[in-house]
C-alpha positions as a Markdown table, in Angstrom:
| # | Residue | x | y | z |
|---|---|---|---|---|
| 1 | Met | -19.4 | 163.9 | -68.9 |
| 2 | Lys | -16.8 | 165.6 | -66.8 |
| 3 | Leu | -13.5 | 166.7 | -68.9 |
| 4 | Phe | -11.2 | 165.9 | -66.4 |
| 5 | Asp | -11.3 | 166.7 | -62.6 |
| 6 | Phe | -8.9 | 168.7 | -61.1 |
| 7 | Arg | -9.7 | 167.9 | -57.8 |
| 8 | Lys | -8.9 | 164.5 | -57.5 |
| 9 | Lys | -5.5 | 165.0 | -58.7 |
| 10 | Ser | -3.2 | 164.0 | -56.0 |
| 11 | Ser | -1.1 | 166.6 | -54.2 |
| 12 | Gly | 2.0 | 165.8 | -55.7 |
| 13 | Gln | 1.4 | 166.2 | -59.4 |
| 14 | Ser | 3.4 | 167.9 | -61.5 |
| 15 | Ala | 3.7 | 171.3 | -62.6 |
| 16 | Ala | 2.8 | 170.1 | -66.4 |
| 17 | His | -0.1 | 168.3 | -65.2 |
| 18 | Ala | -1.2 | 171.6 | -63.2 |
| 19 | Arg | -0.5 | 173.5 | -66.0 |
| 20 | Ser | -2.5 | 171.2 | -68.3 |
| 21 | Asp | -5.3 | 171.1 | -65.8 |
| 22 | Ala | -5.5 | 175.1 | -65.4 |
| 23 | Ile | -5.8 | 175.2 | -69.3 |
| 24 | Gln | -8.2 | 172.9 | -69.6 |
| 25 | Ser | -10.2 | 174.2 | -67.2 |
| 26 | Leu | -9.9 | 177.5 | -68.7 |
| 27 | Glu | -11.4 | 176.4 | -72.0 |
| 28 | Val | -14.2 | 174.9 | -70.0 |
| 29 | Leu | -15.0 | 178.5 | -68.5 |
| 30 | Lys | -14.9 | 179.8 | -71.9 |
| 31 | Arg | -17.4 | 177.4 | -73.3 |
| 32 | Ala | -19.8 | 178.1 | -70.4 |
| 33 | Asn | -19.8 | 181.7 | -70.7 |
| 34 | Asp | -20.0 | 181.1 | -74.7 |
| 35 | Leu | -23.2 | 179.5 | -74.6 |
| 36 | Tyr | -24.5 | 182.4 | -71.6 |
| 37 | Leu | -23.5 | 184.9 | -75.0 |
| 38 | Glu | -25.6 | 182.5 | -77.3 |
| 39 | Gly | -29.0 | 183.6 | -75.3 |
| 40 | Gly | -31.8 | 181.4 | -75.1 |
| 41 | Glu | -31.9 | 178.1 | -74.1 |
| 42 | Ser | -28.0 | 178.3 | -74.2 |
| 43 | Ile | -28.1 | 180.2 | -71.5 |
| 44 | Glu | -29.2 | 177.3 | -68.7 |
| 45 | Arg | -26.7 | 174.6 | -70.6 |
| 46 | Gly | -24.0 | 177.4 | -70.1 |
| 47 | Leu | -24.8 | 177.8 | -66.8 |
| 48 | Ala | -25.3 | 173.9 | -65.9 |
| 49 | Met | -21.8 | 173.5 | -67.7 |
| 50 | Phe | -20.4 | 175.9 | -65.3 |
| 51 | Asp | -22.1 | 174.8 | -62.0 |
| 52 | Ala | -20.8 | 171.4 | -63.0 |
| 53 | Glu | -17.2 | 172.4 | -63.6 |
| 54 | Trp | -17.1 | 174.9 | -60.8 |
| 55 | Gly | -14.4 | 172.8 | -58.7 |
| 56 | Asn | -12.3 | 172.6 | -61.1 |
| 57 | Ile | -12.2 | 176.2 | -62.6 |
| 58 | Gln | -11.8 | 177.6 | -59.3 |
| 59 | Ala | -8.4 | 175.2 | -58.7 |
| 60 | Gly | -7.2 | 176.0 | -61.9 |
| 61 | Gln | -7.3 | 180.3 | -61.4 |
| 62 | Ala | -5.8 | 179.5 | -58.1 |
| 63 | Trp | -3.1 | 177.7 | -59.5 |
| 64 | Ala | -2.7 | 180.6 | -62.1 |
| 65 | Ala | -2.9 | 183.3 | -59.8 |
| 66 | Ala | -0.4 | 181.4 | -57.4 |
| 67 | His | 2.3 | 181.3 | -59.9 |
| 68 | Ala | 1.7 | 184.8 | -61.9 |
| 69 | Ala | 4.5 | 186.7 | -60.2 |
| 70 | Gly | 7.2 | 184.6 | -62.0 |
| 71 | Asp | 5.3 | 182.7 | -65.0 |
| 72 | Asn | 4.4 | 184.7 | -68.0 |
| 73 | Glu | 2.3 | 182.4 | -68.8 |
| 74 | Ala | 0.4 | 181.7 | -65.6 |
| 75 | Ala | 0.2 | 185.2 | -65.7 |
| 76 | Gln | -1.5 | 185.4 | -68.4 |
| 77 | Leu | -3.9 | 182.3 | -67.4 |
| 78 | Cys | -5.0 | 184.1 | -64.4 |
| 79 | Ser | -5.7 | 187.7 | -66.5 |
| 80 | Ala | -7.8 | 185.3 | -68.9 |
| 81 | Tyr | -9.8 | 183.7 | -65.8 |
| 82 | Ala | -11.2 | 186.9 | -65.5 |
| 83 | Ile | -11.8 | 188.0 | -68.8 |
| 84 | Thr | -13.0 | 184.6 | -70.3 |
| 85 | Gly | -15.6 | 183.9 | -67.9 |
| 86 | Ala | -16.9 | 187.1 | -67.0 |
| 87 | His | -20.5 | 186.9 | -67.1 |
| 88 | Cys | -21.1 | 183.5 | -65.6 |
| 89 | Leu | -18.5 | 185.0 | -62.8 |
| 90 | Ala | -20.4 | 188.0 | -62.5 |
| 91 | Leu | -23.7 | 186.0 | -62.1 |
| 92 | Arg | -22.8 | 183.1 | -59.5 |
| 93 | Met | -19.6 | 184.5 | -57.9 |
| 94 | Pro | -20.4 | 186.8 | -54.3 |
| 95 | Pro | -18.7 | 190.0 | -54.6 |
| 96 | His | -15.8 | 189.5 | -52.6 |
| 97 | Asp | -14.5 | 186.4 | -54.2 |
| 98 | His | -15.2 | 188.1 | -57.3 |
| 99 | Ile | -12.7 | 191.0 | -56.4 |
| 100 | Arg | -10.2 | 188.5 | -55.4 |
| 101 | Trp | -10.0 | 187.2 | -58.6 |
| 102 | Leu | -9.8 | 190.4 | -60.5 |
| 103 | Glu | -6.9 | 192.2 | -58.3 |
| 104 | Ala | -4.8 | 188.9 | -59.2 |
| 105 | Ala | -5.5 | 189.3 | -62.8 |
| 106 | Leu | -5.3 | 193.1 | -62.4 |
| 107 | Ala | -1.5 | 192.7 | -61.0 |
| 108 | Ala | -1.1 | 189.7 | -63.9 |
| 109 | Ala | -2.3 | 192.2 | -66.8 |
| 110 | Arg | -0.2 | 194.9 | -65.7 |
| 111 | Arg | 3.2 | 192.9 | -64.9 |
| 112 | Leu | 2.6 | 191.7 | -68.9 |
| 113 | Lys | 1.6 | 195.2 | -69.9 |
| 114 | Lys | -1.5 | 193.7 | -71.3 |
| 115 | Arg | -3.6 | 197.6 | -71.3 |
| 116 | Glu | -6.6 | 196.2 | -72.8 |
| 117 | Glu | -7.0 | 193.6 | -70.1 |
| 118 | Glu | -6.4 | 195.6 | -67.7 |
| 119 | Ser | -8.8 | 198.1 | -68.6 |
| 120 | Ala | -11.3 | 195.1 | -68.3 |
| 121 | His | -10.3 | 194.3 | -65.1 |
| 122 | Leu | -10.2 | 197.9 | -63.8 |
| 123 | Asp | -14.4 | 197.6 | -65.0 |
| 124 | Gly | -14.7 | 194.7 | -63.3 |
| 125 | Leu | -13.8 | 195.8 | -59.8 |
| 126 | Gly | -15.6 | 198.9 | -60.6 |
| 127 | Ile | -18.7 | 196.9 | -61.0 |
| 128 | Ala | -17.6 | 194.4 | -57.8 |
| 129 | Tyr | -17.7 | 197.4 | -55.3 |
| 130 | Asp | -20.7 | 199.0 | -57.0 |
| 131 | Arg | -22.5 | 195.8 | -55.9 |
| 132 | Leu | -21.4 | 196.3 | -52.4 |
| 133 | Gly | -22.4 | 199.8 | -52.3 |
| 134 | Glu | -18.7 | 201.3 | -52.1 |
| 135 | Ser | -19.7 | 203.8 | -54.6 |
| 136 | Arg | -16.3 | 206.6 | -54.3 |
| 137 | Gln | -14.0 | 202.9 | -54.5 |
| 138 | Ala | -16.0 | 202.1 | -57.8 |
| 139 | Ile | -15.6 | 205.6 | -59.3 |
| 140 | Glu | -11.8 | 205.5 | -59.0 |
| 141 | Tyr | -11.4 | 202.1 | -60.6 |
| 142 | Tyr | -14.3 | 203.2 | -63.7 |
| 143 | Ser | -12.0 | 206.7 | -64.2 |
| 144 | Gln | -8.7 | 204.6 | -64.7 |
| 145 | His | -10.4 | 202.1 | -67.1 |
| 146 | Leu | -11.8 | 205.1 | -68.5 |
| 147 | Thr | -8.6 | 206.7 | -69.5 |
| 148 | Ile | -7.4 | 203.2 | -70.8 |
| 149 | Ala | -9.8 | 202.8 | -73.3 |
| 150 | Val | -9.5 | 206.6 | -74.5 |
| 151 | Glu | -5.8 | 205.9 | -74.7 |
| 152 | Thr | -6.4 | 202.7 | -76.7 |
| 153 | Gly | -9.5 | 203.8 | -78.7 |
| 154 | Asp | -11.8 | 201.0 | -77.1 |
| 155 | Gln | -15.2 | 202.8 | -78.5 |
| 156 | Arg | -16.6 | 199.8 | -76.8 |
| 157 | Ala | -15.2 | 200.0 | -73.8 |
| 158 | Gln | -15.2 | 204.2 | -73.2 |
| 159 | Gly | -19.3 | 203.3 | -73.5 |
| 160 | Ala | -18.9 | 200.4 | -70.3 |
| 161 | Ala | -17.0 | 203.1 | -68.5 |
| 162 | Leu | -18.9 | 205.8 | -69.2 |
| 163 | Gly | -22.6 | 204.0 | -68.2 |
| 164 | Asn | -20.9 | 202.6 | -64.9 |
| 165 | Leu | -19.4 | 205.9 | -63.9 |
| 166 | Gly | -23.2 | 207.1 | -64.6 |
| 167 | Arg | -24.3 | 204.1 | -62.2 |
| 168 | Ala | -21.8 | 205.0 | -59.4 |
| 169 | Phe | -22.7 | 208.6 | -59.4 |
| 170 | Ala | -26.4 | 207.4 | -59.6 |
| 171 | Ser | -26.0 | 205.0 | -56.3 |
| 172 | Leu | -24.5 | 208.6 | -54.6 |
| 173 | Gly | -28.0 | 210.5 | -55.2 |
| 174 | Glu | -26.5 | 212.9 | -58.3 |
| 175 | Tyr | -29.2 | 211.4 | -60.7 |
| 176 | Arg | -29.1 | 214.3 | -63.3 |
| 177 | Arg | -24.8 | 213.9 | -63.6 |
| 178 | Ala | -25.6 | 209.8 | -64.0 |
| 179 | Ile | -28.3 | 210.8 | -66.7 |
| 180 | Glu | -25.5 | 212.7 | -68.8 |
| 181 | Phe | -23.1 | 209.8 | -68.4 |
| 182 | Tyr | -26.2 | 207.2 | -69.8 |
| 183 | Arg | -26.9 | 209.4 | -72.8 |
| 184 | Gln | -23.0 | 209.3 | -73.8 |
| 185 | Arg | -23.1 | 205.6 | -73.5 |
| 186 | Leu | -26.0 | 205.6 | -75.7 |
| 187 | Ala | -24.9 | 207.5 | -78.2 |
| 188 | Val | -21.4 | 205.0 | -78.1 |
| 189 | Ala | -23.1 | 202.2 | -78.1 |
| 190 | His | -25.4 | 203.4 | -81.2 |
| 191 | Glu | -22.2 | 204.3 | -83.1 |
| 192 | Val | -20.8 | 200.8 | -82.6 |
| 193 | Gly | -23.8 | 198.8 | -82.9 |
| 194 | Asp | -23.7 | 197.4 | -79.4 |
| 195 | Arg | -27.1 | 195.7 | -78.9 |
| 196 | Arg | -26.1 | 194.8 | -75.3 |
| 197 | Gly | -24.5 | 198.2 | -74.6 |
| 198 | Gln | -27.7 | 200.0 | -76.0 |
| 199 | Cys | -29.6 | 197.8 | -73.3 |
| 200 | Val | -27.8 | 198.5 | -70.4 |
| 201 | Ala | -27.5 | 202.2 | -70.8 |
| 202 | Leu | -31.8 | 202.1 | -71.4 |
| 203 | Gly | -31.9 | 200.3 | -68.3 |
| 204 | Asp | -29.9 | 202.7 | -66.6 |
| 205 | Leu | -31.6 | 205.6 | -67.6 |
| 206 | Gly | -35.1 | 204.3 | -67.0 |
| 207 | Asn | -33.8 | 203.7 | -63.2 |
| 208 | Ser | -32.5 | 207.1 | -63.2 |
| 209 | His | -35.9 | 209.1 | -64.3 |
| 210 | Phe | -38.4 | 206.7 | -62.1 |
| 211 | Val | -36.1 | 207.9 | -59.1 |
| 212 | Leu | -36.5 | 211.4 | -60.5 |
| 213 | Gly | -40.4 | 211.0 | -61.1 |
| 214 | Glu | -40.0 | 210.9 | -64.5 |
| 215 | Tyr | -42.6 | 207.6 | -65.2 |
| 216 | Arg | -43.4 | 208.3 | -68.5 |
| 217 | Asp | -39.9 | 208.6 | -69.6 |
| 218 | Ala | -38.6 | 205.7 | -67.2 |
| 219 | Ile | -41.5 | 203.5 | -69.1 |
| 220 | Glu | -40.3 | 204.5 | -72.6 |
| 221 | Ser | -36.4 | 203.4 | -71.7 |
| 222 | Tyr | -37.4 | 200.0 | -69.9 |
| 223 | Gln | -39.8 | 198.9 | -72.8 |
| 224 | Glu | -36.7 | 199.5 | -75.4 |
| 225 | Gln | -34.3 | 198.0 | -73.1 |
| 226 | Leu | -37.1 | 195.0 | -73.0 |
| 227 | Ala | -37.1 | 195.1 | -76.8 |
| 228 | Ile | -33.3 | 194.6 | -77.0 |
| 229 | Gly | -32.9 | 192.2 | -74.3 |
| 230 | Arg | -35.1 | 189.6 | -75.8 |
| 231 | Glu | -34.0 | 190.1 | -79.3 |
| 232 | Val | -30.3 | 189.1 | -77.9 |
| 233 | Gly | -31.9 | 186.3 | -75.8 |
| 234 | Asp | -29.9 | 187.7 | -72.7 |
| 235 | Arg | -32.7 | 186.6 | -69.4 |
| 236 | Arg | -31.0 | 189.2 | -67.4 |
| 237 | Phe | -32.0 | 192.5 | -69.1 |
| 238 | Glu | -34.9 | 190.8 | -70.2 |
| 239 | Ala | -35.9 | 190.4 | -65.9 |
| 240 | Asn | -34.5 | 193.9 | -65.4 |
| 241 | Ala | -36.4 | 195.6 | -67.7 |
| 242 | Leu | -39.8 | 193.7 | -66.4 |
| 243 | Gly | -39.1 | 195.1 | -62.7 |
| 244 | Gly | -38.0 | 198.9 | -64.1 |
| 245 | Leu | -41.7 | 198.5 | -65.3 |
| 246 | Gly | -43.5 | 197.1 | -62.6 |
| 247 | Tyr | -41.8 | 200.3 | -60.5 |
| 248 | Ser | -42.8 | 202.3 | -63.1 |
| 249 | Tyr | -46.4 | 201.2 | -63.5 |
| 250 | Ser | -46.7 | 201.0 | -59.7 |
| 251 | Asn | -46.2 | 204.5 | -59.4 |
| 252 | Thr | -48.9 | 205.7 | -62.5 |
| 253 | Gly | -51.2 | 203.2 | -60.2 |
| 254 | Glu | -51.3 | 200.4 | -62.5 |
| 255 | Ser | -50.8 | 198.1 | -59.5 |
| 256 | Ala | -52.2 | 194.3 | -61.0 |
| 257 | Arg | -49.8 | 194.8 | -64.1 |
| 258 | Ala | -46.7 | 195.8 | -61.8 |
| 259 | Val | -47.5 | 192.7 | -59.8 |
| 260 | Asp | -47.4 | 190.8 | -63.3 |
| 261 | Leu | -44.4 | 192.1 | -64.2 |
| 262 | Tyr | -42.5 | 191.0 | -61.1 |
| 263 | Gln | -43.5 | 187.6 | -61.0 |
| 264 | Gln | -42.1 | 187.7 | -64.2 |
| 265 | Gln | -39.3 | 189.3 | -63.2 |
| 266 | Leu | -39.2 | 186.5 | -60.5 |
| 267 | Ala | -39.5 | 183.9 | -62.6 |
| 268 | Ile | -36.6 | 184.5 | -64.8 |
| 269 | Thr | -34.2 | 185.0 | -62.0 |
| 270 | Arg | -34.7 | 181.9 | -60.4 |
| 271 | Gln | -34.5 | 179.8 | -64.1 |
| 272 | Ile | -31.1 | 181.4 | -64.3 |
| 273 | Gly | -30.1 | 181.2 | -60.8 |
| 274 | Asp | -29.5 | 184.9 | -60.2 |
| 275 | Arg | -29.9 | 184.8 | -56.8 |
| 276 | His | -29.1 | 188.7 | -56.4 |
| 277 | Asn | -31.8 | 190.0 | -59.0 |
| 278 | Glu | -33.8 | 187.1 | -57.8 |
| 279 | Gly | -33.5 | 189.2 | -53.8 |
| 280 | Ile | -34.8 | 192.3 | -56.1 |
| 281 | Ala | -37.8 | 190.7 | -57.4 |
| 282 | Leu | -38.5 | 189.5 | -54.1 |
| 283 | Gly | -38.6 | 192.9 | -53.1 |
| 284 | Asn | -40.3 | 194.6 | -55.7 |
| 285 | Leu | -43.6 | 192.2 | -55.2 |
| 286 | Gly | -43.2 | 193.1 | -51.2 |
| 287 | Thr | -43.6 | 196.3 | -52.4 |
| 288 | Ala | -46.2 | 196.0 | -54.6 |
| 289 | Tyr | -48.2 | 193.8 | -51.8 |
| 290 | Gly | -47.5 | 196.8 | -49.1 |
| 291 | Met | -49.0 | 198.9 | -51.6 |
| 292 | Ala | -52.4 | 197.0 | -51.9 |
| 293 | Gly | -52.4 | 196.8 | -48.1 |
| 294 | Asp | -51.3 | 192.8 | -48.0 |
| 295 | Thr | -48.8 | 194.0 | -45.2 |
| 296 | Arg | -48.4 | 190.1 | -43.9 |
| 297 | His | -47.4 | 189.2 | -47.4 |
| 298 | Ala | -45.4 | 192.1 | -48.2 |
| 299 | Ile | -43.4 | 191.4 | -45.1 |
| 300 | Glu | -43.1 | 187.8 | -45.9 |
| 301 | Phe | -41.2 | 189.0 | -49.5 |
| 302 | Phe | -39.1 | 191.6 | -47.7 |
| 303 | Gln | -37.7 | 189.2 | -45.4 |
| 304 | His | -37.3 | 186.7 | -48.0 |
| 305 | Ala | -35.6 | 189.3 | -49.8 |
| 306 | Leu | -33.2 | 190.5 | -46.9 |
| 307 | Val | -31.7 | 187.0 | -46.6 |
| 308 | Ile | -30.7 | 187.0 | -50.2 |
| 309 | Ala | -29.0 | 190.3 | -49.8 |
| 310 | Arg | -26.8 | 189.2 | -46.9 |
| 311 | Glu | -26.1 | 186.1 | -48.6 |
| 312 | Thr | -24.8 | 188.1 | -51.2 |
| 313 | Gly | -23.1 | 190.8 | -49.6 |
| 314 | Asp | -25.4 | 193.2 | -51.6 |
| 315 | Arg | -25.3 | 196.2 | -48.8 |
| 316 | Arg | -27.6 | 198.3 | -51.0 |
| 317 | Ser | -30.6 | 195.5 | -51.3 |
| 318 | Glu | -30.1 | 194.7 | -47.0 |
| 319 | Cys | -30.3 | 198.3 | -46.9 |
| 320 | Asn | -33.3 | 198.6 | -49.1 |
| 321 | Gly | -35.2 | 195.6 | -47.2 |
| 322 | Leu | -34.8 | 196.8 | -43.7 |
| 323 | Ser | -36.4 | 200.2 | -44.5 |
| 324 | Asn | -39.3 | 198.1 | -46.8 |
| 325 | Leu | -39.5 | 196.3 | -43.4 |
| 326 | Gly | -40.0 | 199.3 | -41.6 |
| 327 | Leu | -42.6 | 200.6 | -43.5 |
| 328 | Ser | -44.4 | 197.1 | -42.7 |
| 329 | Lys | -44.2 | 197.3 | -39.2 |
| 330 | Val | -45.6 | 200.8 | -39.2 |
| 331 | Ala | -48.6 | 199.5 | -41.5 |
| 332 | Leu | -49.3 | 197.1 | -38.4 |
| 333 | Gly | -48.8 | 199.8 | -35.4 |
| 334 | Glu | -45.3 | 198.2 | -34.6 |
| 335 | Thr | -43.8 | 201.6 | -34.8 |
| 336 | Ser | -40.8 | 201.5 | -32.3 |
| 337 | His | -39.9 | 198.7 | -33.9 |
| 338 | Ala | -40.0 | 199.9 | -37.5 |
| 339 | Ile | -37.9 | 202.8 | -36.0 |
| 340 | Asp | -34.9 | 200.0 | -34.9 |
| 341 | Leu | -35.4 | 198.7 | -38.3 |
| 342 | Tyr | -34.8 | 202.3 | -39.8 |
| 343 | Lys | -32.2 | 202.7 | -38.0 |
| 344 | Gln | -30.3 | 200.0 | -39.0 |
| 345 | Ala | -31.0 | 200.5 | -42.6 |
| 346 | Leu | -29.8 | 204.3 | -42.3 |
| 347 | Val | -26.2 | 203.1 | -41.1 |
| 348 | Ile | -26.1 | 201.3 | -44.0 |
| 349 | Ala | -27.1 | 204.2 | -46.5 |
| 350 | Arg | -24.4 | 206.0 | -44.6 |
| 351 | Glu | -21.5 | 203.5 | -45.0 |
| 352 | Ile | -22.6 | 203.1 | -48.5 |
| 353 | Gly | -22.7 | 207.0 | -49.4 |
| 354 | Asp | -26.4 | 206.1 | -51.0 |
| 355 | Arg | -27.6 | 209.3 | -50.6 |
| 356 | Arg | -31.5 | 208.6 | -51.9 |
| 357 | Val | -32.1 | 205.7 | -49.7 |
| 358 | Glu | -30.4 | 207.7 | -46.5 |
| 359 | Gly | -33.2 | 210.8 | -47.6 |
| 360 | Gln | -35.8 | 208.3 | -47.7 |
| 361 | Thr | -35.0 | 206.5 | -44.6 |
| 362 | Leu | -34.8 | 209.9 | -42.7 |
| 363 | Trp | -37.9 | 210.7 | -44.3 |
| 364 | Ser | -39.5 | 207.5 | -42.9 |
| 365 | Met | -38.2 | 207.9 | -39.8 |
| 366 | Ser | -39.2 | 211.4 | -39.4 |
| 367 | Leu | -42.9 | 209.7 | -39.6 |
| 368 | Ala | -43.0 | 207.2 | -37.5 |
| 369 | Leu | -41.1 | 209.4 | -34.3 |
| 370 | Asp | -44.2 | 211.8 | -34.8 |
| 371 | Arg | -46.8 | 209.1 | -34.5 |
| 372 | Leu | -44.9 | 208.2 | -31.4 |
| 373 | Gly | -45.2 | 211.7 | -29.9 |
| 374 | Gln | -41.4 | 212.9 | -30.7 |
| 375 | Arg | -42.2 | 215.7 | -32.9 |
| 376 | Ser | -38.8 | 217.5 | -32.4 |
| 377 | Gln | -37.0 | 214.3 | -33.3 |
| 378 | Ala | -39.4 | 214.2 | -36.3 |
| 379 | Ile | -38.5 | 217.4 | -37.5 |
| 380 | Asn | -35.0 | 216.9 | -37.2 |
| 381 | Cys | -34.9 | 213.9 | -39.4 |
| 382 | Ala | -37.1 | 215.6 | -41.7 |
| 383 | Gln | -35.4 | 218.9 | -42.3 |
| 384 | Thr | -31.9 | 216.3 | -42.6 |
| 385 | Ala | -34.1 | 214.6 | -45.6 |
| 386 | Leu | -35.1 | 217.6 | -47.1 |
| 387 | Asn | -31.5 | 218.8 | -47.4 |
| 388 | Ile | -30.4 | 215.5 | -49.2 |
| 389 | Phe | -33.5 | 215.8 | -51.5 |
| 390 | Glu | -33.3 | 219.2 | -52.4 |
| 391 | Gln | -29.3 | 218.4 | -53.6 |
| 392 | Met | -30.8 | 215.4 | -55.5 |
| 393 | Gly | -33.7 | 217.1 | -57.1 |
| 394 | His | -35.8 | 214.2 | -55.7 |
| 395 | Pro | -39.4 | 214.4 | -56.3 |
| 396 | His | -40.9 | 214.1 | -52.6 |
| 397 | Val | -39.1 | 217.8 | -51.8 |
| 398 | Gly | -42.5 | 219.4 | -51.9 |
| 399 | Ile | -44.1 | 217.0 | -49.8 |
| 400 | Val | -41.3 | 217.1 | -47.1 |
| 401 | Arg | -41.1 | 220.7 | -47.1 |
| 402 | Asn | -45.0 | 220.7 | -46.5 |
| 403 | Arg | -45.2 | 218.5 | -43.6 |
| 404 | Leu | -42.3 | 220.4 | -41.7 |
| 405 | Gln | -44.3 | 223.8 | -42.5 |
| 406 | Gln | -47.1 | 221.8 | -40.7 |
| 407 | Trp | -45.2 | 220.6 | -38.0 |
| 408 | Asn | -43.6 | 224.1 | -37.4 |
| 409 | Arg | -46.9 | 225.7 | -37.5 |
| 410 | Gln | -48.3 | 223.3 | -34.5 |
């Protein structure tokens, strides 16, 4: 049963009623978020409450944001909305909408001189921009977040900022630098007993080890993440760890095991309504089926993942989806179509500054161009890919260099 219905109030409702309803909607948001954080079956209860009251929550935040500039209580409410519902909002809101809430909350916290709240909003903005693929902007917010966390002596916030900086640098292809941040983040989480923080750091370490071809190190990190995720009852951590293990086992030749892990990942993301990670899980399954030679099924998964990436504004996943579809089209002999897809992916990779995907896409494009007999263009693309891979310390350096030497001898 709903406690109230903000949407049914008349347009002439008094300021006192509007304030009261905004306070009530914040209380509902807090209960939903608290249930989510309890883990286990409470996650679904919390998300169901959030979804049922979403219209009221939006209306309450809108009132608080509209009055924050001249009303201290409204400003405090505006800031509190973004903090109180942080986990549910990150799961349910598209990044652009979340940014709008966080910018209003940041302005309110600064007006009230609430440094810890300002720090939390900077962190949220960094995460939202990172999801959009705008890593440089994310680094700016994360750096401000870390500065305040150090000033206020908030070790948990320091750990979060360190981990997020690592993730942003990883997005730019600087994986060794990212690993340094992740290890600092893990050390801080151990020191303060932050199990969720440990979970995040382990997942990030696993991702970077995976990209660098260090699969056994990646598996070790993901297995630790999975154990802690299940311990704290956070299904998102569990799903992310399953996906990471799937990547790693796929690259050590255990494809059947990888598919099983991806299917578990997909089931969890659908159960909790996590569209962003549902798209990632679908892309993972597409890759697994592609590696098994089932190109038609792979394309179906990639197309579904691409639709979700565009719906959620996830530019990085959109880029990966286009590139993966390109690989599938090559496997079907549709090489010209594949090159068109690679070109679209390349535009996005450069827009968001994702050097890893840019290099991989250029390498794939070079192979497709060579199939079409366009050797000089293939060499240009491969050389650019090699330059990127060398800067990153990417495990494909030797493969690309050998192919270029072969082409140049012919």
